[in-house]
C-alpha positions as CSV (number, residue, x, y, z in Angstrom):
1,M,-45.9,65.2,-23.3
2,K,-42.5,64.4,-21.9
3,L,-42.4,60.8,-23.0
4,F,-43.1,61.7,-26.6
5,S,-40.3,64.4,-26.5
6,V,-37.9,61.6,-25.5
7,V,-39.1,59.4,-28.3
8,Q,-38.8,62.3,-30.7
9,N,-35.2,63.0,-29.7
10,L,-34.3,59.3,-29.9
11,G,-36.0,59.3,-33.2
12,S,-33.4,61.7,-34.6
13,L,-30.7,59.1,-33.8
14,V,-32.9,56.4,-35.3
15,V,-33.1,58.4,-38.5
16,L,-29.3,58.1,-38.8
17,G,-29.5,54.4,-38.3
18,V,-32.2,54.1,-41.0
19,M,-30.0,55.9,-43.4
20,I,-27.1,53.6,-42.6
21,V,-29.2,50.5,-43.1
22,V,-31.0,51.7,-46.3
23,W,-27.9,53.0,-47.9
24,G,-25.5,50.4,-46.6
25,L,-27.0,46.9,-46.7
26,P,-27.8,47.0,-50.4
27,A,-24.1,47.4,-51.1
28,A,-23.4,43.8,-49.9
29,P,-24.8,42.0,-53.0
30,A,-23.1,44.6,-55.3
31,L,-19.7,44.1,-53.6
32,L,-20.1,40.3,-53.8
33,F,-20.9,40.5,-57.5
34,F,-18.0,42.8,-58.2
35,Q,-15.5,40.6,-56.4
36,W,-16.8,37.4,-58.1
37,A,-16.9,39.0,-61.6
38,S,-13.6,40.7,-61.4
39,E,-11.9,37.4,-60.5
40,A,-13.7,35.6,-63.2
41,V,-13.1,38.1,-66.0
42,T,-9.5,39.2,-66.5
43,S,-7.3,40.5,-69.4
44,E,-3.6,41.1,-69.8
45,T,-4.3,44.2,-71.9
46,S,-4.5,47.3,-69.7
47,W,-7.3,49.2,-71.6
48,I,-9.4,46.1,-71.9
49,E,-8.9,45.4,-68.2
50,A,-9.9,49.0,-67.4
51,S,-13.0,48.7,-69.6
52,I,-14.0,45.5,-68.0
53,T,-13.6,47.0,-64.5
54,A,-15.6,50.1,-65.5
55,L,-18.5,47.9,-66.8
56,L,-18.4,45.8,-63.7
57,L,-18.5,48.9,-61.5
58,S,-21.5,50.3,-63.4
59,T,-23.3,46.9,-63.2
60,S,-22.6,46.7,-59.5
61,A,-24.1,50.2,-59.1
62,V,-27.3,49.0,-60.8
63,I,-27.4,45.9,-58.5
64,Y,-26.9,48.3,-55.6
65,M,-29.8,50.5,-56.6
66,I,-32.2,47.6,-57.2
67,S,-31.2,46.0,-53.9
68,M,-32.0,49.4,-52.2
69,L,-35.5,49.5,-53.7
70,V,-36.1,45.9,-52.6
71,L,-35.0,46.6,-49.0
72,S,-36.8,50.0,-48.8
73,A,-40.1,48.5,-50.1
74,S,-39.8,45.5,-47.7
75,L,-39.3,47.8,-44.7
76,Q,-42.2,50.1,-45.7
77,F,-44.4,47.0,-46.3
78,L,-43.7,45.9,-42.7
79,F,-44.2,49.3,-41.0
80,T,-46.7,51.2,-43.1
81,I,-50.0,52.4,-41.7
82,R,-52.8,50.6,-43.5
83,I,-55.9,52.7,-43.7
84,K,-58.8,52.9,-46.2
85,Q,-60.3,56.3,-45.2
86,K,-59.4,59.6,-43.6
87,K,-57.6,59.2,-40.2
88,V,-56.7,62.0,-37.8
89,V,-54.3,61.3,-34.9
90,P,-52.4,63.5,-32.4
91,L,-49.1,64.6,-33.8
92,Q,-47.5,63.2,-30.6
93,S,-48.5,59.6,-31.2
94,M,-46.9,56.3,-32.1
95,T,-48.9,56.4,-35.4
96,T,-47.0,59.6,-36.2
97,V,-43.7,57.8,-35.3
98,R,-44.5,54.9,-37.7
99,W,-45.5,57.4,-40.5
100,A,-42.3,59.4,-40.0
101,F,-40.2,56.2,-40.1
102,C,-41.7,55.1,-43.4
103,G,-41.4,58.6,-44.7
104,Q,-37.7,58.7,-43.9
105,I,-37.1,55.3,-45.6
106,G,-38.9,56.7,-48.7
107,R,-36.7,59.9,-48.7
108,C,-33.5,57.8,-48.5
109,T,-34.7,55.8,-51.5
110,R,-35.8,58.7,-53.7
111,P,-32.4,59.6,-55.3
112,V,-32.3,56.0,-56.6
113,L,-36.0,55.7,-57.5
114,Q,-35.8,58.7,-59.8
115,H,-33.6,56.6,-62.2
116,F,-36.3,53.9,-62.5
117,A,-39.4,56.1,-63.1
118,P,-41.2,55.3,-65.2
119,S,-40.8,51.5,-65.3
120,V,-42.3,48.3,-64.2
121,L,-39.8,48.2,-61.3
122,A,-40.9,51.6,-60.0
123,N,-44.5,50.5,-60.2
124,L,-43.7,47.3,-58.3
125,Y,-41.9,49.3,-55.7
126,Y,-44.9,51.6,-55.1
127,Q,-47.2,48.6,-54.9
128,A,-45.0,46.9,-52.3
129,C,-45.1,50.1,-50.3
130,G,-48.9,49.9,-50.3
131,A,-50.0,51.9,-53.4
132,K,-52.7,50.5,-55.7
133,V,-51.4,50.9,-59.3
134,G,-53.5,49.9,-62.3
135,S,-52.1,48.2,-65.4
136,G,-50.5,50.5,-68.0
137,A,-50.0,53.3,-65.4
138,Q,-47.0,55.5,-66.3
139,I,-45.5,57.1,-63.1
140,N,-42.8,59.5,-64.1
141,T,-42.0,60.9,-60.7
142,P,-40.4,59.6,-57.5
143,N,-42.5,61.9,-55.4
144,L,-45.4,59.7,-54.4
145,N,-45.3,60.5,-50.7
146,D,-47.4,58.2,-48.5
147,P,-47.8,55.5,-51.3
148,N,-50.0,53.5,-48.9
149,L,-52.6,56.2,-49.3
150,I,-52.5,56.4,-53.1
151,S,-54.7,54.6,-55.6
152,I,-53.9,55.0,-59.3
153,G,-56.2,53.6,-62.0
154,K,-55.4,51.9,-65.3
155,N,-53.5,53.8,-68.0
156,V,-53.0,56.8,-65.8
157,V,-50.1,59.1,-66.7
158,I,-48.3,61.1,-64.0
159,G,-45.9,63.7,-65.2
160,G,-42.3,64.3,-64.1
161,A,-41.8,66.1,-60.8
162,A,-45.5,65.7,-59.8
163,T,-46.0,65.4,-56.1
164,L,-48.8,63.4,-54.4
165,N,-49.1,64.0,-50.6
166,G,-51.4,61.8,-48.6
167,H,-50.8,63.7,-45.3
168,L,-50.9,67.1,-43.7
169,V,-50.4,68.6,-40.3
170,E,-53.2,70.7,-38.8
171,R,-53.7,72.1,-35.3
172,G,-51.2,69.7,-33.7
173,E,-52.7,66.7,-35.5
174,L,-51.5,64.4,-38.3
175,V,-54.2,64.0,-41.0
176,L,-53.9,61.0,-43.3
177,S,-56.3,60.9,-46.2
178,P,-56.3,58.7,-49.4
179,I,-55.8,60.1,-52.9
180,T,-57.7,58.4,-55.7
181,I,-56.9,58.8,-59.4
182,G,-59.4,57.3,-61.9
183,D,-58.6,55.3,-65.1
184,N,-57.0,57.2,-68.0
185,A,-56.5,60.4,-66.1
186,L,-53.5,62.6,-66.9
187,I,-51.5,64.4,-64.2
188,G,-49.2,67.0,-65.7
189,T,-45.6,67.9,-65.0
190,G,-45.0,69.4,-61.6
191,V,-48.6,69.0,-60.3
192,M,-49.1,69.1,-56.6
193,I,-51.9,66.9,-55.3
194,Q,-53.0,67.3,-51.6
195,P,-54.6,64.7,-49.3
196,G,-58.1,63.5,-49.9
197,V,-58.2,64.5,-53.5
198,Q,-60.4,62.4,-55.9
199,I,-59.7,62.7,-59.6
200,G,-62.3,61.2,-61.9
201,E,-61.8,58.9,-64.9
202,G,-60.2,60.6,-67.9
203,A,-59.7,63.9,-66.1
204,V,-56.7,66.1,-66.9
205,I,-54.7,68.2,-64.4
206,A,-52.6,70.8,-66.2
207,S,-48.9,71.2,-65.6
208,R,-47.9,73.0,-62.3
209,A,-51.4,73.0,-61.0
210,V,-52.0,72.7,-57.2
211,V,-55.1,70.6,-56.3
212,P,-56.2,71.6,-52.8
213,K,-57.0,69.0,-50.1
214,Y,-60.3,67.0,-50.4
215,K,-61.1,68.4,-53.9
216,V,-63.3,66.2,-56.1
217,I,-62.6,66.5,-59.8
218,P,-65.3,65.0,-62.0
219,A,-64.6,62.6,-64.8
220,G,-63.4,64.0,-68.0
221,E,-62.9,67.6,-66.8
222,V,-59.7,69.7,-67.3
223,W,-58.4,71.6,-64.3
224,G,-55.4,73.9,-63.9
225,G,-54.0,76.8,-61.9
226,I,-53.1,77.6,-58.3
227,P,-55.3,76.6,-56.7
228,A,-56.7,74.4,-59.5
229,V,-60.0,75.3,-61.0
230,K,-62.0,73.9,-63.9
231,I,-60.8,75.0,-67.3
232,K,-63.0,72.8,-69.5
233,D,-66.0,70.5,-69.3
234,S,-65.8,67.0,-70.5
235,S,-68.1,67.9,-73.4
236,R,-65.6,70.6,-74.7
237,R,-62.5,68.4,-74.7
């Protein structure tokens, strides 16, 4: 498909533009704050002046990071693919282009997002990107790929470095399939969850486990291993 090849090649240039926008524009409010604050707060003592400047720089950095999250979430909200069930599209399709665009925005944001996870701000970011996040959820990872395909219940705990993937590529097709995590479930550190997985209420996924695509884990059970298998029944917890 020659047209798609052209789009793909142009997309490589667009990726650079996305990086410039996502990394660059959030610097504007940070720079404005620094300019205003440095003029408003001055000292004739050199070490006090240096300390004030250092604090203003660190504050500007925080403003920069928050601004990046807001911009990234806004762009993903506008361009994300909204689906409620499994969807399969040709890899050479405009749906794939939109998916890749949002994915690149997310990857640009991830180095900043890791400093805010877990927090209310990180949860709000994921929700703005399309994820459903229940009250009390603790998301300790920036690796929620395809947040528009992820539903997280109340009081769920997701461990650090866990990765949730709502997509895969098979036989020249892009497969998008939602991930659902029930209330009070525990996802251990470094767990890998593949597309289409359903995890029941109160279930536990042990650290470093890999949950294969489309696996259904009943409520209350404990699973672990590569690939993940049942370790305990709910009655033995």
